[in-house]
TINUVEX-500577 format. One record per atom (N, C-alpha, C): residue number from 1; residue in one letter; chain; atom name; x negated, y negated, z. Coordinates in nm, 4 decimals, padded with zeros to 6 digits. Each point is the difference from the previous one (the first is absolute). Layout:
% TINUVEX-500577
{node NUM; a; A; CA; {X; Y; Z}}
...
This chain:
% TINUVEX-500577
{node 1; x; A; N; {-00.0824; 00.1193; 00.0000}}
{node 1; x; A; CA; {00.0824; -00.1193; 00.0000}}
{node 1; x; A; C; {-00.0871; -00.1261; 00.0000}}
{node 2; x; A; N; {-00.1032; 00.0007; 00.0804}}
{node 2; x; A; CA; {-00.0902; -00.1147; 00.0065}}
{node 2; x; A; C; {-00.0663; -00.0235; -00.1354}}
{node 3; x; A; N; {-00.0352; 00.1081; -00.0679}}
{node 3; x; A; CA; {-00.0631; -00.0104; -00.1321}}
{node 3; x; A; C; {00.0938; -00.0703; -00.0986}}
{node 4; x; A; N; {00.1270; 00.0339; 00.0021}}
{node 4; x; A; CA; {00.0974; -00.0645; -00.0886}}
{node 4; x; A; C; {00.0127; -00.1490; 00.0307}}
{node 5; x; A; N; {-00.0016; -00.0362; 00.1262}}
{node 5; x; A; CA; {00.0084; -00.1398; 00.0392}}
{node 5; x; A; C; {-00.1212; -00.0777; -00.0504}}
{node 6; x; A; N; {-00.1170; 00.0632; 00.0038}}
{node 6; x; A; CA; {-00.1222; -00.0638; -00.0500}}
{node 6; x; A; C; {00.0111; -00.0213; -00.1505}}
{node 7; x; A; N; {00.0461; 00.1018; -00.0713}}
{node 7; x; A; CA; {00.0160; -00.0098; -00.1453}}
{node 7; x; A; C; {00.0981; -00.1098; -00.0361}}
{node 8; x; A; N; {00.1121; -00.0062; 00.0703}}
{node 8; x; A; CA; {00.1010; -00.1023; -00.0271}}
{node 8; x; A; C; {-00.0568; -00.1390; 00.0272}}
{node 9; x; A; N; {-00.0747; -00.0148; 00.1069}}
{node 9; x; A; CA; {-00.0595; -00.1303; 00.0326}}
{node 9; x; A; C; {-00.0988; -00.0421; -00.1086}}
{node 10; x; A; N; {-00.0801; 00.0937; -00.0491}}
{node 10; x; A; CA; {-00.0951; -00.0314; -00.1075}}
{node 10; x; A; C; {00.0730; -00.0380; -00.1285}}
{node 11; x; A; N; {00.1087; 00.0705; -00.0290}}
{node 11; x; A; CA; {00.0777; -00.0319; -00.1197}}
{node 11; x; A; C; {00.0650; -00.1369; 00.0111}}
{node 12; x; A; N; {00.0504; -00.0342; 00.1162}}
{node 12; x; A; CA; {00.0600; -00.1320; 00.0205}}
{node 12; x; A; C; {-00.1037; -00.1097; -00.0192}}
{node 13; x; A; N; {-00.1213; 00.0238; 00.0488}}
{node 13; x; A; CA; {-00.1085; -00.0968; -00.0166}}
{node 13; x; A; C; {-00.0333; -00.0162; -00.1480}}
{node 14; x; A; N; {-00.0103; 00.1123; -00.0704}}
{node 14; x; A; CA; {-00.0318; -00.0030; -00.1432}}
{node 14; x; A; C; {00.1097; -00.0724; -00.0784}}
{node 15; x; A; N; {00.1239; 00.0281; 00.0311}}
{node 15; x; A; CA; {00.1120; -00.0662; -00.0678}}
{node 15; x; A; C; {-00.0039; -00.1505; 00.0256}}
{node 16; x; A; N; {-00.0303; -00.0400; 00.1212}}
{node 16; x; A; CA; {-00.0107; -00.1419; 00.0321}}
{node 16; x; A; C; {-00.1116; -00.0679; -00.0792}}
{node 17; x; A; N; {-00.1149; 00.0682; -00.0091}}
{node 17; x; A; CA; {-00.1127; -00.0555; -00.0766}}
{node 17; x; A; C; {00.0351; -00.0116; -00.1482}}
{node 18; x; A; N; {00.0639; 00.1031; -00.0540}}
{node 18; x; A; CA; {00.0395; -00.0034; -00.1409}}
{node 18; x; A; C; {00.1027; -00.1095; -00.0265}}
{node 19; x; A; N; {00.0906; -00.0187; 00.0922}}
{node 19; x; A; CA; {00.1012; -00.1043; -00.0141}}
{node 19; x; A; C; {-00.0645; -00.1382; -00.0007}}
{node 20; x; A; N; {-00.0959; -00.0212; 00.0886}}
{node 20; x; A; CA; {-00.0699; -00.1287; 00.0054}}
{node 20; x; A; C; {-00.0790; -00.0234; -00.1284}}
{node 21; x; A; N; {-00.0650; 00.1034; -00.0504}}
{node 21; x; A; CA; {-00.0761; -00.0124; -00.1244}}
{node 21; x; A; C; {00.0923; -00.0324; -00.1171}}
{node 22; x; A; N; {00.1138; 00.0651; -00.0033}}
{node 22; x; A; CA; {00.0960; -00.0240; -00.1071}}
{node 22; x; A; C; {00.0544; -00.1428; 00.0065}}
{node 23; x; A; N; {00.0251; -00.0492; 00.1179}}
{node 23; x; A; CA; {00.0480; -00.1378; 00.0151}}
{node 23; x; A; C; {-00.1062; -00.0982; -00.0492}}
{node 24; x; A; N; {-00.1264; 00.0270; 00.0309}}
{node 24; x; A; CA; {-00.1075; -00.0855; -00.0476}}
{node 24; x; A; C; {-00.0115; 00.0018; -00.1514}}
{node 25; x; A; N; {00.0147; 00.1175; -00.0589}}
{node 25; x; A; CA; {-00.0061; 00.0108; -00.1456}}
{node 25; x; A; C; {00.1174; -00.0727; -00.0645}}
{node 26; x; A; N; {00.1161; 00.0058; 00.0609}}
{node 26; x; A; CA; {00.1165; -00.0693; -00.0548}}
{node 26; x; A; C; {-00.0237; -00.1515; -00.0008}}
{node 27; x; A; N; {-00.0612; -00.0513; 00.1073}}
{node 27; x; A; CA; {-00.0310; -00.1427; 00.0052}}
{node 27; x; A; C; {-00.0976; -00.0375; -00.1117}}
{node 28; x; A; N; {-00.0985; 00.0862; -00.0234}}
{node 28; x; A; CA; {-00.0969; -00.0242; -00.1070}}
{node 28; x; A; C; {00.0688; -00.0001; -00.1356}}
{node 29; x; A; N; {00.0892; 00.0938; -00.0216}}
{node 29; x; A; CA; {00.0735; 00.0077; -00.1268}}
{node 29; x; A; C; {00.0834; -00.1260; -00.0203}}
{node 30; x; A; N; {00.0677; -00.0451; 00.1019}}
{node 30; x; A; CA; {00.0820; -00.1207; -00.0111}}
{node 30; x; A; C; {-00.0861; -00.1224; -00.0312}}
{node 31; x; A; N; {-00.1158; -00.0104; 00.0659}}
{node 31; x; A; CA; {-00.0903; -00.1114; -00.0248}}
{node 31; x; A; C; {-00.0501; 00.0039; -00.1451}}
{node 32; x; A; N; {-00.0342; 00.1178; -00.0478}}
{node 32; x; A; CA; {-00.0468; 00.0145; -00.1377}}
{node 32; x; A; C; {00.1120; -00.0291; -00.0998}}
{node 33; x; A; N; {00.1216; 00.0393; 00.0322}}
{node 33; x; A; CA; {00.1136; -00.0271; -00.0883}}
{node 33; x; A; C; {00.0231; -00.1510; -00.0136}}
{node 34; x; A; N; {-00.0122; -00.0718; 00.1110}}
{node 34; x; A; CA; {00.0169; -00.1457; -00.0047}}
{node 34; x; A; C; {-00.1091; -00.0642; -00.0853}}
{node 35; x; A; N; {-00.1239; 00.0472; 00.0156}}
{node 35; x; A; CA; {-00.1094; -00.0528; -00.0821}}
{node 35; x; A; C; {00.0241; 00.0294; -00.1478}}
{node 36; x; A; N; {00.0475; 00.1192; -00.0296}}
{node 36; x; A; CA; {00.0281; 00.0362; -00.1386}}
{node 36; x; A; C; {00.1081; -00.0895; -00.0584}}
{node 37; x; A; N; {00.1037; -00.0279; 00.0768}}
{node 37; x; A; CA; {00.1062; -00.0888; -00.0473}}
{node 37; x; A; C; {-00.0544; -00.1390; -00.0309}}
{node 38; x; A; N; {-00.0873; -00.0522; 00.0867}}
{node 38; x; A; CA; {-00.0591; -00.1317; -00.0217}}
{node 38; x; A; C; {-00.0858; 00.0010; -00.1258}}
{node 39; x; A; N; {-00.0814; 00.1041; -00.0158}}
{node 39; x; A; CA; {-00.0858; 00.0083; -00.1183}}
{node 39; x; A; C; {00.0816; 00.0144; -00.1282}}
{node 40; x; A; N; {00.1069; 00.0772; 00.0044}}
{node 40; x; A; CA; {00.0855; 00.0164; -00.1174}}
{node 40; x; A; C; {00.0633; -00.1338; -00.0381}}
{node 41; x; A; N; {00.0434; -00.0748; 00.0983}}
{node 41; x; A; CA; {00.0604; -00.1314; -00.0268}}
{node 41; x; A; C; {-00.1030; -00.0945; -00.0613}}
{node 42; x; A; N; {-00.1224; 00.0006; 00.0546}}
{node 42; x; A; CA; {-00.1054; -00.0854; -00.0554}}
{node 42; x; A; C; {-00.0318; 00.0403; -00.1432}}
{node 43; x; A; N; {-00.0036; 00.1291; -00.0256}}
{node 43; x; A; CA; {-00.0277; 00.0482; -00.1350}}
{node 43; x; A; C; {00.1071; -00.0480; -00.0979}}
{node 44; x; A; N; {00.1259; 00.0105; 00.0391}}
{node 44; x; A; CA; {00.1085; -00.0449; -00.0870}}
{node 44; x; A; C; {-00.0080; -00.1499; -00.0265}}
{node 45; x; A; N; {-00.0363; -00.0772; 00.1019}}
{node 45; x; A; CA; {-00.0146; -00.1443; -00.0183}}
{node 45; x; A; C; {-00.1122; -00.0305; -00.0994}}
{node 46; x; A; N; {-00.1126; 00.0691; 00.0138}}
{node 46; x; A; CA; {-00.1115; -00.0213; -00.0928}}
{node 46; x; A; C; {00.0370; 00.0428; -00.1418}}
{node 47; x; A; N; {00.0736; 00.1085; -00.0093}}
{node 47; x; A; CA; {00.0428; 00.0479; -00.1310}}
{node 47; x; A; C; {00.0896; -00.1031; -00.0687}}
{node 48; x; A; N; {00.0885; -00.0611; 00.0752}}
{node 48; x; A; CA; {00.0888; -00.1017; -00.0560}}
{node 48; x; A; C; {-00.0784; -00.1236; -00.0430}}
{node 49; x; A; N; {-00.1036; -00.0348; 00.0743}}
{node 49; x; A; CA; {-00.0805; -00.1177; -00.0332}}
{node 49; x; A; C; {-00.0798; 00.0210; -00.1280}}
{node 50; x; A; N; {-00.0398; 00.1224; -00.0277}}
{node 50; x; A; CA; {-00.0833; 00.0267; -00.1176}}
{node 50; x; A; C; {00.0815; 00.0390; -00.1219}}
{node 51; x; A; N; {00.1295; 00.0097; 00.0145}}
{node 51; x; A; CA; {00.0868; 00.0352; -00.1120}}
{node 51; x; A; C; {-00.0048; -00.1108; -00.1044}}
{node 52; x; A; N; {-00.0122; 00.0349; -00.1287}}
{node 52; x; A; CA; {-00.0063; -00.1044; -00.1036}}
{node 52; x; A; C; {00.1316; -00.0768; -00.0085}}
{node 53; x; A; N; {-00.0123; -00.1300; -00.0318}}
{node 53; x; A; CA; {00.1174; -00.0852; -00.0123}}
{node 53; x; A; C; {00.0728; 00.0207; -00.1326}}
{node 54; x; A; N; {-00.0724; 00.0470; -00.0989}}
{node 54; x; A; CA; {00.0584; 00.0187; -00.1322}}
{node 54; x; A; C; {00.0701; 00.1364; -00.0035}}
{node 55; x; A; N; {00.1280; 00.0018; -00.0329}}
{node 55; x; A; CA; {00.0693; 00.1288; -00.0047}}
{node 55; x; A; C; {-00.0504; 00.0842; -00.1177}}
{node 56; x; A; N; {-00.0014; 00.1273; 00.0190}}
{node 56; x; A; CA; {-00.0419; 00.0915; -00.1059}}
{node 56; x; A; C; {00.1187; 00.0200; -00.0915}}
{node 57; x; A; N; {-00.0203; -00.0319; -00.1294}}
{node 57; x; A; CA; {00.1069; 00.0153; -00.0982}}
{node 57; x; A; C; {-00.0474; 00.0913; -00.1112}}
{node 58; x; A; N; {00.0964; 00.0520; -00.0734}}
{node 58; x; A; CA; {-00.0337; 00.0871; -00.1135}}
{node 58; x; A; C; {-00.0500; -00.0858; -00.1157}}
{node 59; x; A; N; {-00.0951; 00.0516; -00.0746}}
{node 59; x; A; CA; {-00.0450; -00.0734; -00.1192}}
{node 59; x; A; C; {00.1145; -00.0096; -00.1007}}
{node 60; x; A; N; {-00.0064; -00.0976; -00.0912}}
{node 60; x; A; CA; {00.1088; -00.0221; -00.0960}}
{node 60; x; A; C; {00.0296; 00.1213; -00.0901}}
{node 61; x; A; N; {-00.0977; 00.0822; -00.0236}}
{node 61; x; A; CA; {00.0219; 00.1139; -00.0894}}
{node 61; x; A; C; {00.0714; 00.1171; 00.0661}}
{node 62; x; A; N; {00.0327; -00.0100; 00.1238}}
{node 62; x; A; CA; {00.0716; 00.1089; 00.0679}}
{node 62; x; A; C; {00.1430; -00.0157; -00.0278}}
């Protein structure tokens, strides 16, 4: 019986450690997602700035 209690206590400790690690990874993922959103927005802004002002039209022979 004592052996089972020891095993359960070790498993509870391991589960707690894994839960804390997972929470930390989730925070990292969220931080990276926010950075990606900012970079994507900046990229779109730069793309719009470099877009040519002259519209692309078909040549007269088309």
